[in-house]
N, C-alpha and C positions, 0 to 999 in steps of 0.2 A: 559498400559493395551492393550493387543492384541485383535483384533476383528475378529471373524470367517469369516465375510464378506470380510475382506481384505485377509485372507488366500485363500478364494475361488477366489477372483479377481486375485491374483498372480498365482494360479494354472491354471486358464484358459487363462493366457496370453501366448504370443508366446514364444518359447524356448529361443530366444535371450534376451527377456525382463525379464524373471524370475530372473536371478542372479542380474540384476541391481536393480529391485524392492526390492529383499530380502536384498541387501546390504544397500540401502537407509533406509529401514525400521529398520534394526538392528542398524544403526548409530543414527537414531532418538531416539530409546530407550536408547542407550548408553549415548547420550548427555543429555537426559531429561528423567530419569526413571519414571516420573509422566505423561509422554505424553499419550494421549488417541487417539485411532484410530477411525475414523468415515468415513462414505461414504457420499460424497456430490457430486451432479451432476453425480452420477454413478461411481466415482473414489475415491481412498483412500486419506484421509487427516489426518493430525496429529494436535492435539489440546492440548494446555496447556495455560490456561488463555486467550483463543482465538485461532484462527487458526494460526498455525505456517507455515505449508507447505502442498503441495499436490503433488501427483505423478500419472502418468497415462501411460498406455501401448497402443500403436497404432500398425498398421500392420508392419511398418518399423522403428519405433523409440519409445522410451519412453520419457516422459517429467517430469521434476521435477522443482518446483519453490516455493519460499517463499512468503507468503502472504504480507509481508512488505518489499519486495525486494528493493523498491525505497529508503528505509531508511538505507539499509545495505551497508557496505563496500564490495568491491570485490577484495581482495588482490591478489588472484590467477588468476583473470580475467576470472573465469569460466563462469560467466553470460555475461560479456561484449564481450568476444571473440567468444563465441559459437553461434550456430544457435538457434534462438528463435522460439517458436511455441505456439500453444494453451496449456496453462498450465505451461509454463516456458521454460527452456533450453532443447533442443532436445538432447537425448543421444541414440546412436545406439549400443554401446558396453561398457563393463566394463572399457576398456582402456580409454574411454573419460571422465571418472570420475576422479577428483583430488584425492589425497591421503586421507586416513581416517582422518588424522590430520587436513587437510584443511576443509573437509566436517564437521567435528565435530566443528570446529571454526565457520563456517557459522551457523550451527544449534544453537550453544550456543548464538551467537549474536541475532538470531531471537527470541529465548526464552527470552533473556534479554529485548528485545524490548517489548514483551508481558507483562513481569513482571513490566516494567515501565509504561505500559498503553499507549505506543506510538501509535499515529494515523497517517496513511498515508494521507497527504493532498489531498483533492479532486482536480482533474484536472479542471482548469477553461477554458481550451481550448475547443472550440466548433468544433466538426467535421463538415466538409463541408456536404451539403445535399447529399444524396445518388444519384448517377447517375445510372439509370436503363439501363443495356445494351440492344441494339436493339432486340436481340434474346429473352430476357425475356419479353420485351414490346410486341413483336409479339405473344408470347405464351399466355400472359395474355389477349390479345384482343380476343383470341379464346375461353377463358374459363371465363365466367362471375363470377362464384363462387370464383375462384382463384383470379381474379382481385379485387373483393370486399374485400376479406381477405387482400390482399397485400396493398390495399389503406387504410385499417383500422389499419394496423400495425404501431407501433411507428417507428420513423426514425432508431433507433438502431436495431429493429427487421427486418426492410427492408434491412438494411446494412448486417445483418447476412446472409440473402439469397443471396444478390448480391455478397458478398465476397466469399461465398462458390462456386458460379458459376464461377466467374472470376479466382479463384485460381486453377481451373482444368487445368492440364498440357496438356491434350490431348482433341481433339474434341469429341472423343467417351465418355470420362469421363464427359465432360461438358453436352453432350446430355443426358446421364443417370441422371445426377444431375438435369438438367432442367425438365425432365419428373417427377422425384421424387418431386421436388419443387412444380410443378403445381398440382400434386396429393395431396400433403400435404395441400397446400393452399386451394384447392377445398374442403378439409375437415375442413377448418378453423384453421389449425395448424400453429404455428410458426416454424422457422427452428430448434430450440432446444426444441421442444415439449416433447421429451422423458425425459428430465431432469427437467421439471417444477414441478413434484410432488416428487422429491428426497429430 
């Protein structure tokens, strides 16, 4: 069942992303005619007896991933050989997608896992404590409200801010992100506050 919110999401995506999202969407419906489209965390997801997959569009790439990817085979190496990002495998053009036959196989496997009630085992690995970069520590010292929020965040929420900052490729980008992070924390917001009510 198609969702108008997904139509709107695809329509407002970048030119390069629209054909990728449309193809993935069409294949989801072909592989599983009973699939339902939903919006979670502001991006399209596909559900049938649980979440099957999600896709998203960013400025320079799209992302596509299966909810139970860790339980799936990867015969074409699509996930193991490609670049990963938030939301799954990064895709920059239609040429980076495998054939429809391969994608339909992945989708049908994901649907079968949901039909079987398969569960992804929870990771027992504990992430190391987050290391706050010196520039964030300095900025937090200058803003008591932001510091109080940061100190009150869970380790995973602190990590979201830290990783966002250290992932910046250029100094100017990092400075912009740092200013935004301090502003959001001064307002008591987590890094992903926009998606908390989705």
